[in-house]
BAGUSE-835254 format. One record per residue (C-alpha): x, y, z; residue in one letter. Coordinates in nm, 4 decimals, always signed. Layout:
# BAGUSE-835254
{{X, Y, Z}, "a"}
...
//
This chain:
# BAGUSE-835254
{{+16.5612, +19.4952, -2.6271}, "x"}
{{+16.4380, +19.1834, -2.5066}, "x"}
{{+16.5065, +18.9666, -2.1924}, "x"}
{{+16.7500, +18.7410, -2.3793}, "x"}
{{+16.9422, +19.0590, -2.5072}, "x"}
{{+16.9584, +19.2184, -2.1590}, "x"}
{{+17.0731, +18.8680, -2.0010}, "x"}
{{+17.3479, +18.8704, -2.2800}, "x"}
{{+17.4623, +19.2053, -2.1912}, "x"}
{{+17.4850, +19.1425, -1.8336}, "x"}
{{+17.6947, +18.8303, -1.9125}, "x"}
{{+17.9094, +19.0476, -2.1204}, "x"}
{{+17.9547, +19.2834, -1.8261}, "x"}
{{+18.0532, +19.0063, -1.5974}, "x"}
{{+18.2964, +18.8720, -1.8515}, "x"}
{{+18.4467, +19.2168, -1.8873}, "x"}
{{+18.4861, +19.2449, -1.5131}, "x"}
{{+18.6780, +18.9200, -1.5126}, "x"}
{{+18.9046, +19.0207, -1.7913}, "x"}
{{+19.2257, +19.2220, -1.7421}, "x"}
{{+19.2230, +19.5966, -1.8249}, "x"}
{{+18.9097, +19.7912, -1.9336}, "x"}
{{+18.9268, +19.7563, -2.3238}, "x"}
{{+18.6154, +19.5372, -2.3106}, "x"}
{{+18.4061, +19.8380, -2.1742}, "x"}
{{+18.3829, +19.9940, -2.5373}, "x"}
{{+18.2009, +19.6772, -2.6488}, "x"}
{{+17.9334, +19.7090, -2.3699}, "x"}
{{+17.8995, +20.0928, -2.3093}, "x"}
{{+17.8781, +20.3922, -2.5506}, "x"}
{{+18.1544, +20.6398, -2.5509}, "x"}
{{+17.9466, +20.8938, -2.3620}, "x"}
{{+17.7643, +20.6425, -2.1322}, "x"}
{{+17.6733, +20.7300, -1.7774}, "x"}
{{+17.7280, +20.4922, -1.4933}, "x"}
{{+17.5601, +20.5739, -1.1584}, "x"}
{{+17.6767, +20.3585, -0.8683}, "x"}
{{+17.3811, +20.4343, -0.6487}, "x"}
{{+17.0607, +20.6311, -0.6680}, "x"}
{{+17.1939, +20.9390, -0.4930}, "x"}
{{+17.5570, +20.9213, -0.6448}, "x"}
{{+17.6715, +21.1415, -0.9187}, "x"}
{{+17.7113, +20.9465, -1.2554}, "x"}
{{+18.0438, +20.8771, -1.3786}, "x"}
{{+18.0275, +20.9839, -1.7493}, "x"}
{{+18.2280, +20.8688, -2.0616}, "x"}
{{+18.4413, +20.5686, -2.1217}, "x"}
{{+18.7621, +20.6985, -1.9764}, "x"}
{{+18.6011, +20.7904, -1.6523}, "x"}
{{+18.3943, +20.4659, -1.6323}, "x"}
{{+18.7337, +20.2799, -1.6925}, "x"}
{{+18.9001, +20.4625, -1.4001}, "x"}
{{+18.6198, +20.3875, -1.1737}, "x"}
{{+18.5954, +20.0190, -1.2823}, "x"}
{{+18.9680, +19.9667, -1.2244}, "x"}
{{+18.9549, +20.1352, -0.8721}, "x"}
{{+18.6437, +19.9412, -0.7634}, "x"}
{{+18.7622, +19.5789, -0.8525}, "x"}
{{+19.0458, +19.3877, -0.6937}, "x"}
{{+19.1458, +19.2770, -1.0457}, "x"}
{{+19.0307, +19.0235, -1.2987}, "x"}
{{+19.1167, +18.7330, -1.0595}, "x"}
{{+18.8773, +18.8605, -0.8021}, "x"}
{{+18.6671, +18.5601, -0.6657}, "x"}
{{+18.2983, +18.6307, -0.6940}, "x"}
{{+17.9712, +18.4692, -0.7853}, "x"}
{{+17.7026, +18.6402, -0.9572}, "x"}
{{+17.3493, +18.5522, -1.0258}, "x"}
{{+17.1025, +18.7372, -1.2268}, "x"}
{{+16.7208, +18.7665, -1.2818}, "x"}
{{+16.5948, +18.9981, -1.5559}, "x"}
{{+16.2932, +19.1530, -1.3971}, "x"}
{{+16.1624, +19.3748, -1.6822}, "x"}
{{+16.2277, +19.4982, -2.0211}, "x"}
{{+16.0377, +19.7912, -2.1790}, "x"}
{{+16.1652, +19.9313, -2.5083}, "x"}
{{+16.5295, +20.0324, -2.4624}, "x"}
{{+16.5244, +19.9824, -2.0934}, "x"}
{{+16.6027, +19.6715, -1.8866}, "x"}
{{+16.5743, +19.6041, -1.5113}, "x"}
{{+16.7599, +19.3101, -1.3411}, "x"}
{{+16.8048, +19.1837, -0.9916}, "x"}
{{+17.1689, +19.1011, -0.9443}, "x"}
{{+17.3154, +18.9045, -0.6392}, "x"}
{{+17.6873, +18.9197, -0.6063}, "x"}
{{+17.9031, +18.7315, -0.3356}, "x"}
{{+18.2618, +18.8329, -0.3197}, "x"}
{{+18.5324, +18.5842, -0.1857}, "x"}
{{+18.5409, +18.2260, -0.0899}, "x"}
{{+18.4117, +18.1960, +0.1619}, "x"}
{{+18.1981, +18.4986, +0.0939}, "x"}
{{+18.3253, +18.8105, +0.2871}, "x"}
{{+18.0925, +19.0556, +0.1016}, "x"}
{{+17.7539, +19.0299, -0.0380}, "x"}
{{+17.5264, +19.2669, -0.2457}, "x"}
{{+17.1739, +19.2364, -0.3793}, "x"}
{{+17.1364, +19.5117, -0.6613}, "x"}
{{+16.8795, +19.6326, -0.8856}, "x"}
{{+17.0201, +19.7478, -1.2151}, "x"}
{{+16.8541, +19.9881, -1.4500}, "x"}
{{+17.0091, +19.9825, -1.7968}, "x"}
{{+16.9101, +20.1978, -2.1047}, "x"}
{{+17.0541, +20.0676, -2.4346}, "x"}
{{+17.1149, +20.1962, -2.7754}, "x"}
{{+17.0094, +20.0200, -3.1063}, "x"}
{{+17.3429, +19.8391, -3.1349}, "x"}
{{+17.2933, +19.6865, -2.7782}, "x"}
{{+17.5460, +19.8952, -2.5970}, "x"}
{{+17.4445, +20.0538, -2.2634}, "x"}
{{+17.4130, +20.4447, -2.2636}, "x"}
{{+17.2906, +20.4654, -1.8996}, "x"}
{{+17.3552, +20.2280, -1.6216}, "x"}
{{+17.2203, +20.2740, -1.2656}, "x"}
{{+17.2562, +20.0378, -0.9751}, "x"}
{{+17.0693, +20.0266, -0.6395}, "x"}
{{+17.3048, +19.8219, -0.4256}, "x"}
{{+17.2032, +19.6815, -0.0951}, "x"}
{{+17.4193, +19.4890, +0.1430}, "x"}
{{+17.2800, +19.2536, +0.4069}, "x"}
{{+17.3637, +19.4827, +0.6897}, "x"}
{{+17.1736, +19.7689, +0.5482}, "x"}
{{+16.8205, +19.8340, +0.7113}, "x"}
{{+16.5249, +19.9842, +0.5718}, "x"}
{{+16.3280, +20.2211, +0.7795}, "x"}
{{+15.9529, +20.2735, +0.7802}, "x"}
{{+15.8451, +20.5923, +0.6009}, "x"}
{{+15.5594, +20.6620, +0.8386}, "x"}
//
């Protein structure tokens, strides 16, 4: 994978989110893919389970949102991106995410992990 391929995959992910149904998931995820919605959350595994999660998490393909992406790093089959998403107009919800994606040779994602942060979340000092 390279930065352009990772950015292309993320664009396909966004397009799938904006498309009715979940059939497009098969073009971006492997059949046995894992999708972790947070670093401490159990992964959702397999296309049928990902499709159920996908449909339960979004308002529908007409959901209003703006998404900006910066691919941070690519190393072999792994890509990392910073993704900023604002939902609504005016924005009622906002997220700054890190996405860690592992890909197969055909460009589909076999492992997806997001680290979502909302503006109201606070970090604490570790010391």
